[in-house]
C-alpha positions as CSV (number, residue, x, y, z in Angstrom):
1,M,-15.8,51.4,-35.5
2,K,-15.3,53.6,-32.5
3,R,-12.1,53.1,-30.7
4,S,-13.7,52.1,-27.4
5,R,-15.7,49.4,-29.1
6,F,-12.6,48.3,-31.0
7,L,-10.5,48.0,-27.9
8,A,-13.2,45.9,-26.1
9,L,-13.3,43.6,-29.2
10,A,-9.5,43.3,-29.1
11,G,-9.6,42.4,-25.4
12,A,-12.1,39.7,-25.9
13,L,-9.9,38.1,-28.6
14,S,-6.7,38.4,-26.6
15,L,-8.3,36.8,-23.6
16,G,-9.6,33.9,-25.6
17,L,-12.8,35.4,-26.9
18,A,-14.7,35.7,-23.6
19,A,-17.4,37.5,-25.6
20,P,-18.4,37.0,-29.3
21,L,-17.4,39.5,-31.9
22,P,-20.0,42.0,-33.0
23,A,-21.6,40.9,-36.2
24,A,-20.4,44.1,-38.0
25,A,-16.8,43.1,-37.4
26,Q,-17.4,39.8,-39.1
27,Q,-18.9,41.4,-42.2
28,D,-16.3,44.1,-43.0
29,K,-15.1,43.1,-46.5
30,Q,-11.9,45.0,-46.3
31,V,-10.6,44.0,-42.8
32,L,-8.6,40.9,-42.3
33,V,-8.4,39.5,-38.7
34,W,-5.2,37.7,-38.3
35,G,-5.1,35.3,-35.4
36,D,-1.4,34.5,-35.2
37,T,1.0,35.3,-32.4
38,L,2.5,38.7,-32.1
39,P,6.1,39.4,-30.8
40,A,6.7,41.0,-27.5
41,G,7.6,44.3,-29.2
42,L,7.9,45.7,-32.7
43,D,11.6,46.5,-32.9
44,P,12.9,44.2,-35.6
45,H,16.5,44.5,-34.5
46,A,15.7,43.5,-30.9
47,I,13.6,40.3,-31.3
48,F,14.4,37.2,-33.3
49,D,11.5,34.7,-33.5
50,V,8.7,33.6,-35.7
51,P,6.2,36.2,-34.6
52,M,8.7,38.9,-35.5
53,Q,8.9,37.5,-39.0
54,F,5.3,38.7,-39.5
55,V,6.3,42.2,-38.5
56,L,9.5,42.1,-40.6
57,L,7.7,40.9,-43.7
58,N,4.9,43.4,-43.6
59,M,6.2,46.6,-41.9
60,Y,9.8,46.6,-43.3
61,D,11.8,45.9,-46.4
62,T,15.2,44.2,-46.6
63,L,18.0,44.2,-49.2
64,Y,17.1,40.7,-50.4
65,R,13.9,38.7,-49.7
66,Y,12.8,35.1,-49.8
67,I,9.8,34.3,-52.1
68,G,7.8,31.1,-52.6
69,N,8.3,27.4,-51.6
70,P,11.0,26.2,-51.9
71,P,12.1,29.7,-51.0
72,K,14.1,31.6,-53.6
73,L,16.3,34.5,-52.6
74,E,15.5,37.6,-54.7
75,P,16.8,41.2,-54.8
76,W,14.4,43.5,-53.0
77,L,15.6,47.0,-51.9
78,A,18.8,46.1,-53.7
79,S,18.8,45.7,-57.5
80,G,21.8,43.5,-57.3
81,H,25.2,43.0,-55.8
82,T,28.9,42.2,-56.5
83,V,31.4,40.4,-54.3
84,S,35.2,40.5,-54.4
85,E,37.2,37.4,-55.3
86,D,38.3,36.9,-51.7
87,G,34.7,37.0,-50.5
88,L,35.2,39.9,-48.1
89,T,33.8,43.0,-50.0
90,W,30.2,43.1,-51.0
91,N,28.6,46.0,-52.9
92,F,24.9,46.4,-53.2
93,K,23.1,48.9,-55.5
94,L,19.8,50.1,-54.2
95,V,16.6,50.5,-56.2
96,P,16.2,54.2,-56.7
97,G,13.2,56.2,-55.5
98,V,12.2,54.0,-52.5
99,K,10.4,56.0,-49.7
100,F,9.7,55.2,-46.1
101,Q,6.1,55.2,-45.0
102,D,6.5,58.8,-43.7
103,G,7.5,59.9,-47.2
104,S,11.2,60.4,-46.7
105,P,13.6,58.8,-49.1
106,L,15.3,55.5,-48.3
107,T,19.1,55.9,-49.0
108,A,22.3,54.0,-48.5
109,N,22.8,55.9,-45.2
110,D,19.6,54.3,-43.8
111,V,20.9,50.8,-44.7
112,V,24.3,51.6,-43.0
113,F,22.5,53.0,-40.0
114,S,20.3,49.9,-39.8
115,F,23.2,47.4,-39.8
116,R,25.3,49.5,-37.4
117,R,22.3,49.7,-35.1
118,L,21.8,46.0,-35.2
119,L,25.5,45.3,-34.6
120,G,25.6,47.9,-31.8
121,M,22.6,46.5,-30.0
122,K,23.9,42.9,-30.3
123,R,20.3,41.6,-30.0
124,G,17.8,39.8,-32.3
125,P,19.4,38.6,-35.5
126,A,22.8,40.2,-34.8
127,G,24.3,36.9,-33.9
128,A,24.4,35.9,-37.6
129,F,26.7,38.9,-38.4
130,L,28.7,39.7,-35.3
131,P,31.5,37.1,-35.9
132,V,32.3,38.6,-39.4
133,L,31.1,42.2,-39.5
134,K,32.0,45.3,-37.5
135,P,30.0,48.5,-37.5
136,D,32.7,50.4,-39.4
137,G,32.7,47.7,-42.0
138,V,29.3,49.0,-43.3
139,T,29.6,52.2,-45.4
140,A,27.9,54.1,-48.1
141,P,30.1,55.2,-51.0
142,D,27.1,57.1,-52.5
143,A,23.4,57.5,-51.9
144,E,22.6,54.3,-53.8
145,T,25.5,52.0,-52.9
146,V,26.1,50.1,-49.7
147,R,29.4,48.4,-49.0
148,F,30.1,45.6,-46.5
149,V,33.7,44.6,-45.7
150,L,33.8,41.4,-43.7
151,S,36.6,40.5,-41.4
152,K,36.6,37.0,-42.9
153,P,34.7,35.2,-45.6
154,Y,31.2,34.2,-44.6
155,A,29.4,32.0,-47.1
156,P,25.9,32.5,-45.6
157,F,26.1,36.3,-45.8
158,L,23.8,36.8,-48.7
159,A,21.3,34.2,-47.4
160,A,21.2,35.9,-44.0
161,L,20.5,39.5,-45.3
162,P,16.7,39.1,-45.2
163,L,17.1,39.0,-41.4
164,V,17.9,42.7,-41.3
165,A,15.0,45.3,-41.5
166,I,16.0,48.6,-43.0
167,V,14.7,51.4,-40.6
168,S,14.6,55.1,-41.1
169,Q,17.6,56.8,-39.5
170,K,15.8,60.1,-39.2
171,Q,12.8,58.6,-37.4
172,V,14.8,56.3,-35.0
173,E,17.5,58.9,-34.1
174,A,14.8,61.4,-33.3
175,N,13.5,59.0,-30.6
176,V,16.7,57.9,-28.9
177,K,16.6,58.2,-25.1
178,D,19.4,57.3,-22.7
179,N,21.5,55.7,-25.5
180,D,18.8,53.0,-26.1
181,F,19.2,53.1,-29.9
182,G,15.6,54.3,-30.0
183,S,14.4,50.8,-29.0
184,A,11.8,51.9,-26.5
185,W,10.1,54.0,-29.2
186,L,10.6,51.5,-32.0
187,S,9.2,48.7,-29.9
188,A,5.7,50.3,-30.1
189,N,6.1,52.2,-33.5
190,G,7.2,51.6,-37.0
191,A,10.0,53.2,-39.0
192,G,9.9,51.2,-42.2
193,S,9.1,51.2,-45.9
194,G,7.0,48.0,-46.0
195,V,3.7,47.2,-47.5
196,Y,1.8,47.9,-44.2
197,R,2.4,50.4,-41.5
198,A,1.5,50.1,-37.8
199,D,-1.2,52.2,-36.1
200,P,0.6,52.9,-32.8
201,A,-2.6,54.3,-31.2
202,T,-4.2,50.9,-31.0
203,Y,-1.0,48.8,-30.5
204,R,-0.8,46.6,-27.3
205,P,2.2,44.2,-27.1
206,R,1.3,40.6,-27.8
207,E,-2.4,41.6,-27.9
208,A,-3.3,43.9,-30.7
209,L,-1.7,45.4,-33.8
210,D,-3.5,47.2,-36.6
211,L,-1.8,47.4,-39.9
212,L,-2.8,49.9,-42.6
213,R,-1.8,49.4,-46.2
214,N,1.0,51.4,-47.7
215,K,-0.5,52.4,-51.0
216,D,2.8,53.9,-52.2
217,H,5.0,50.9,-51.6
218,F,7.9,50.9,-54.1
219,K,6.9,47.5,-55.5
220,G,3.4,48.7,-56.3
221,W,0.2,46.7,-56.2
222,G,-0.1,45.5,-59.7
223,H,0.3,41.9,-58.5
224,N,-2.9,42.2,-56.4
225,P,-5.9,44.0,-57.8
226,K,-7.8,43.8,-54.5
227,P,-5.3,44.2,-51.7
228,I,-6.5,44.3,-48.1
229,D,-6.5,47.8,-46.6
230,V,-6.7,47.0,-42.9
231,V,-5.3,44.0,-41.0
232,R,-6.1,43.5,-37.4
233,S,-3.7,41.1,-35.8
234,R,-5.5,39.6,-32.8
235,P,-3.7,36.6,-31.2
236,V,-6.0,34.1,-29.5
237,A,-4.2,32.4,-26.7
238,E,-6.0,29.0,-26.3
239,T,-5.9,26.5,-29.2
240,S,-9.5,25.4,-28.9
241,T,-10.7,29.0,-28.7
242,R,-8.6,29.9,-31.7
243,V,-10.1,27.2,-33.8
244,L,-13.7,28.0,-32.7
245,A,-13.1,31.7,-33.5
246,L,-12.0,30.8,-37.0
247,M,-15.1,28.6,-37.6
248,R,-17.4,31.3,-36.3
249,G,-15.9,33.8,-38.6
250,E,-14.4,35.9,-35.8
251,I,-10.9,35.6,-37.1
252,D,-9.7,34.8,-40.7
253,A,-6.5,32.8,-39.8
254,T,-5.2,30.7,-37.0
255,D,-1.5,30.5,-36.2
256,S,0.7,28.1,-38.2
257,Y,0.5,25.4,-35.5
258,L,-3.0,24.2,-36.1
259,P,-3.4,21.0,-34.1
260,T,-3.7,17.9,-36.3
261,D,-6.7,16.7,-34.4
262,Q,-8.5,19.9,-35.5
263,V,-7.7,19.6,-39.2
264,E,-10.7,17.5,-40.2
265,R,-13.0,19.7,-38.1
266,V,-11.8,22.9,-39.8
267,E,-12.0,21.3,-43.3
268,K,-15.6,20.2,-42.7
269,N,-16.7,23.7,-41.8
270,T,-18.4,25.3,-44.8
271,R,-16.5,28.6,-44.5
272,T,-13.0,27.5,-43.4
273,R,-10.1,25.5,-45.0
274,V,-6.6,24.3,-44.0
275,A,-3.6,25.4,-46.0
276,R,-1.1,22.5,-46.0
277,D,2.5,23.3,-47.0
278,E,5.8,21.5,-46.7
279,S,7.9,23.7,-44.4
280,M,11.4,23.8,-43.0
281,R,10.7,23.8,-39.3
282,V,12.3,21.3,-36.9
283,F,10.5,20.2,-33.7
284,I,13.0,19.8,-31.0
285,I,13.1,18.7,-27.4
286,R,16.1,20.7,-26.1
287,M,18.4,19.3,-23.4
288,N,20.6,21.6,-21.3
289,N,24.0,20.0,-21.7
290,K,25.4,22.0,-18.8
291,K,23.0,20.7,-16.2
292,P,23.0,17.1,-14.8
293,P,22.0,14.6,-15.9
294,F,22.3,16.1,-19.5
295,D,26.0,16.8,-19.0
296,N,26.4,13.1,-19.6
297,A,26.2,11.8,-23.2
298,N,24.7,8.4,-22.3
299,A,22.0,10.1,-20.2
300,R,21.1,12.2,-23.3
301,K,21.0,9.1,-25.4
302,C,18.8,7.5,-22.8
303,F,16.3,10.3,-23.2
304,A,16.6,10.3,-27.0
305,S,15.8,6.6,-27.1
306,A,12.8,6.9,-24.7
307,F,10.8,9.3,-26.9
308,N,8.2,7.6,-29.0
309,Y,8.7,9.2,-32.3
310,E,6.3,7.0,-34.3
311,G,3.6,7.3,-31.7
312,F,3.8,11.1,-31.5
313,N,4.2,11.7,-35.3
314,N,1.9,9.1,-36.7
315,V,-0.7,8.7,-33.9
316,I,-1.0,11.9,-32.0
317,L,-0.1,14.1,-35.1
318,K,-1.9,11.7,-37.5
319,G,1.1,11.4,-39.9
320,L,0.9,15.1,-40.9
321,V,4.6,15.6,-40.2
322,D,7.8,14.1,-41.5
323,R,10.3,12.3,-39.2
324,N,13.4,14.4,-38.9
325,P,16.4,12.5,-37.5
326,G,18.8,15.4,-37.1
327,P,19.1,19.2,-36.5
328,N,18.6,20.3,-40.1
329,P,15.3,20.0,-42.0
330,R,15.2,16.8,-44.0
331,N,14.5,18.8,-47.2
332,L,17.7,20.9,-46.8
333,W,21.1,20.2,-48.1
334,G,23.9,19.4,-45.6
335,N,22.4,16.2,-44.1
336,P,24.4,12.9,-44.4
337,P,22.5,10.7,-46.9
338,D,22.5,7.7,-44.4
339,L,21.5,9.7,-41.3
340,K,19.4,7.4,-39.1
341,G,19.0,9.3,-35.9
342,Y,17.5,7.8,-32.7
343,K,14.5,5.5,-32.5
344,Y,12.1,4.6,-29.7
345,D,13.7,1.7,-28.0
346,M,13.1,1.3,-24.3
347,A,15.6,-1.5,-23.9
348,A,18.3,0.7,-25.5
349,A,17.2,3.6,-23.3
350,K,17.6,1.5,-20.2
351,A,21.1,0.4,-21.3
352,F,22.1,4.0,-21.9
353,C,20.7,5.0,-18.5
354,D,22.6,2.2,-16.8
355,K,25.9,3.4,-18.5
356,A,25.1,6.9,-17.4
357,K,24.5,5.9,-13.8
358,A,27.8,3.9,-13.8
359,E,29.5,7.1,-14.9
360,G,28.0,9.1,-12.1
361,A,25.1,10.8,-13.9
362,K,22.4,12.1,-11.6
363,L,19.4,10.4,-13.0
364,D,17.7,10.2,-9.6
365,R,16.8,13.9,-9.5
366,E,13.5,15.2,-10.9
367,V,14.0,17.1,-14.2
368,E,11.7,19.8,-15.5
369,I,10.5,20.1,-19.1
370,H,9.1,23.5,-20.0
371,I,6.3,23.6,-22.6
372,Q,4.8,26.5,-24.5
373,S,1.4,26.6,-22.9
374,E,-0.3,28.2,-25.8
375,L,0.9,25.4,-28.2
376,E,-0.9,22.2,-27.6
377,Q,1.7,20.0,-29.3
378,T,4.3,20.8,-26.7
379,S,2.0,19.7,-24.0
380,Q,1.1,16.5,-25.8
381,A,4.8,15.6,-26.4
382,A,5.7,16.3,-22.8
383,Q,2.9,14.2,-21.4
384,M,3.7,11.2,-23.6
385,F,7.5,11.5,-22.9
386,Q,6.8,11.8,-19.1
387,A,4.9,8.5,-19.1
388,D,7.7,6.6,-20.9
389,L,10.4,8.1,-18.7
390,Q,8.5,7.0,-15.7
391,K,8.9,3.4,-16.8
392,L,12.7,4.0,-16.5
393,G,12.3,5.4,-13.0
394,I,12.9,8.9,-14.2
395,K,10.7,11.7,-12.8
396,M,9.9,14.6,-15.1
397,K,7.8,17.6,-14.1
398,I,5.9,19.5,-16.8
399,V,6.2,23.3,-16.4
400,P,3.8,25.5,-18.4
401,S,5.5,28.6,-19.7
402,Q,5.5,31.0,-22.7
403,W,8.0,31.7,-25.4
404,P,9.3,35.1,-24.1
405,Q,9.8,33.7,-20.6
406,I,11.6,30.6,-21.8
407,T,13.9,32.3,-24.3
408,S,14.8,35.0,-21.7
409,A,15.8,32.2,-19.3
410,T,18.1,30.5,-21.9
411,A,20.6,33.4,-21.8
412,K,22.5,31.5,-19.1
413,P,23.0,27.8,-18.6
414,E,22.1,28.2,-14.9
415,T,18.7,29.6,-15.7
416,S,17.9,27.7,-18.8
417,P,15.4,24.8,-18.4
418,D,16.6,21.2,-18.0
419,L,14.5,20.5,-21.1
420,W,12.2,22.7,-23.2
421,I,10.2,22.1,-26.4
422,H,10.2,24.4,-29.4
423,W,10.6,24.6,-33.2
424,V,13.5,26.0,-35.1
425,S,11.9,27.7,-38.1
426,T,13.3,29.1,-41.3
427,Y,14.8,32.5,-40.7
428,F,17.1,32.1,-43.6
429,V,17.7,29.2,-45.9
430,D,21.1,27.7,-45.1
431,P,22.4,25.0,-42.7
432,E,23.8,28.0,-40.7
433,N,20.3,28.8,-39.6
434,W,20.0,25.4,-37.9
435,I,23.1,23.4,-37.1
436,G,25.4,26.4,-37.5
437,Q,23.8,28.6,-34.9
438,M,22.6,25.8,-32.7
439,Y,25.8,23.8,-32.0
440,D,28.7,26.2,-32.5
441,S,29.8,27.1,-29.0
442,Q,30.4,30.8,-29.9
443,F,26.6,31.2,-30.0
444,H,26.1,30.2,-26.3
445,G,23.8,32.7,-24.7
446,T,21.3,32.7,-27.6
447,W,18.1,30.7,-27.5
448,K,19.1,28.8,-30.6
449,A,22.2,27.5,-28.9
450,S,20.5,26.9,-25.5
451,A,21.6,23.2,-25.5
452,Y,25.0,24.7,-24.4
453,Y,26.6,21.9,-26.4
454,A,30.3,22.1,-27.0
455,N,32.5,19.9,-29.3
456,P,35.7,21.5,-30.6
457,K,35.7,19.3,-33.7
458,V,32.1,20.4,-34.5
459,D,33.1,24.1,-33.9
460,E,36.0,23.6,-36.3
461,L,33.8,22.1,-39.0
462,L,31.0,24.6,-38.7
463,R,33.4,27.6,-38.8
464,K,35.2,26.2,-41.8
465,A,31.8,25.6,-43.6
466,R,31.0,29.3,-43.0
467,S,34.2,30.5,-44.7
468,T,34.1,28.1,-47.6
469,G,32.5,29.5,-50.8
470,A,31.4,26.5,-52.9
471,Q,28.2,24.8,-51.8
472,P,29.5,21.2,-52.6
473,D,32.5,21.8,-50.3
474,R,30.2,23.3,-47.6
475,Q,27.8,20.4,-47.9
476,K,30.6,17.8,-47.0
477,L,31.6,19.8,-44.0
478,Y,28.0,20.1,-42.7
479,E,27.4,16.4,-43.3
480,Q,30.5,15.6,-41.1
481,A,29.4,18.1,-38.4
482,T,25.8,16.7,-38.5
483,A,27.0,13.1,-38.0
484,L,29.1,14.2,-35.0
485,V,26.3,16.2,-33.4
486,V,23.8,13.3,-33.8
487,E,26.3,10.9,-32.3
488,D,26.6,13.3,-29.2
489,S,22.8,13.6,-29.0
490,P,22.7,17.1,-27.5
491,D,18.9,17.4,-28.3
492,I,16.0,15.3,-29.4
493,W,15.0,16.0,-33.0
494,V,11.4,14.8,-33.7
495,Y,10.0,16.0,-37.0
496,N,10.0,18.5,-39.9
497,T,6.7,20.4,-40.2
498,I,4.1,20.2,-42.8
499,Q,2.6,23.5,-41.9
500,L,-1.1,23.6,-41.2
501,R,-2.8,27.0,-41.0
502,G,-6.6,27.4,-40.7
503,L,-8.0,30.0,-43.0
504,S,-11.3,31.5,-43.8
505,K,-12.4,30.7,-47.3
506,R,-12.8,34.4,-47.9
507,V,-9.0,34.8,-47.7
508,Q,-7.7,34.7,-51.3
509,G,-4.2,34.7,-52.6
510,Y,-2.5,33.2,-49.6
511,Q,1.0,32.2,-50.6
512,F,3.3,30.2,-48.4
513,S,7.0,30.5,-47.9
514,P,8.9,28.7,-45.1
515,V,10.5,32.1,-44.3
516,G,7.7,33.9,-42.6
517,S,5.4,30.9,-42.4
518,G,2.9,32.3,-45.0
519,G,2.4,35.7,-43.2
520,D,3.2,37.8,-46.2
521,L,0.0,39.9,-46.5
522,R,0.7,41.7,-49.8
523,W,-0.6,38.7,-51.8
524,M,-3.9,38.4,-50.0
525,S,-7.3,39.7,-50.8
526,L,-10.8,39.1,-49.4
527,A,-13.6,37.5,-51.4
528,E,-16.8,39.5,-51.7
């Protein structure tokens, strides 16, 4: 396909398929058109969200990697590791002979460079490591050994390693400008060793990314006799347009937030199907605890009691989700066995509101709830919530926005929305990924901790849980912390996802893992 024609095609998709795809594009047997969301850039050390997981899984490799569902942590670039008795010194042996996509060898120095770069930038997934790891704590005793010396024990360290993409030191350093860590260049290029490489000539942020198969990937392709050579990632903004594009054969996959009211429609189509997988993704209505009225616990409980969980989960979402009463996914360890959470009770909501008003809470001001306009569920939840709050005399304005704009605003409590709706997905499999990074006050300023909740006892429990090695001991600490957090009601926790992704029936080998939401392309092939 000529580039001019290709770009026109990409534009139609990114704008919501204003024009149909040429028939030839639909018939290419070795090109997969992936309709999921792209991140704002391609630098894996700068962005930390679900769209970046797609880039991380396919363009880069990590020391360890999650496979399958339930996700299992397996050695990847590392062949294994040892850890000192005090939990501070970790040594990793690298698989020999790994090469970056440009043909240069991947060595321990590249791993050291990658971690030091991440820690120096203090962006993206760096927050998981900054409290326990300094740049000079990462060294390379030899070309195939990487050593991490932590400042204090950190039990989730191994679980969090798949967050860090290993980048080529040679490529990135050659493109550093004005001490930017090479981020301007890496945001539109690739410097990895992963199963697919980016074509920078056709890349447009959040609109188009072409991925070409790395035939020389160190894991080989024996697991997949018919791998896909070219993947065109083409996000489609509007939900209805995205579903229509799938059923017409213009894309091969929707995002992983397929609306439940579209499931039957997709399943009835002769050339499409729905992949249903139990996930670990919590749907949250976040409240800014630094802004009135949410700086008052009874006001927060009023809002938590005014959300119709059953109506949303079982009627609007047709029971295709699981009620989740707390911050951790219900299918993860660390939840109290008797955790009840909040329920829809307008009488209780009014009582909490009355208490809040008596305490001086400003419930007479209009509050704003920010939704992700491209994700229909956030709008549905906000509209239902708005109607019930109105019965309590509370005015709430719905503000359409998008993920990058909202998360940028959450860097400060003054600019963070009053309320906003999102999911916390599985970046790594440990309570630290959810309650640990959401409700420990040391993470304020990150989007995960944008409730700006602070409870010294919760901080103490979460920090102790990080430094405790044995899972049974950590579980007790997380259970105590979870009970306290739920009692304080800093957010509204609604459900744990059963992921729904629309797929063309020609897509074979799709394998789901909660980490990456099923976006691991190396398993997939296309039917003839």
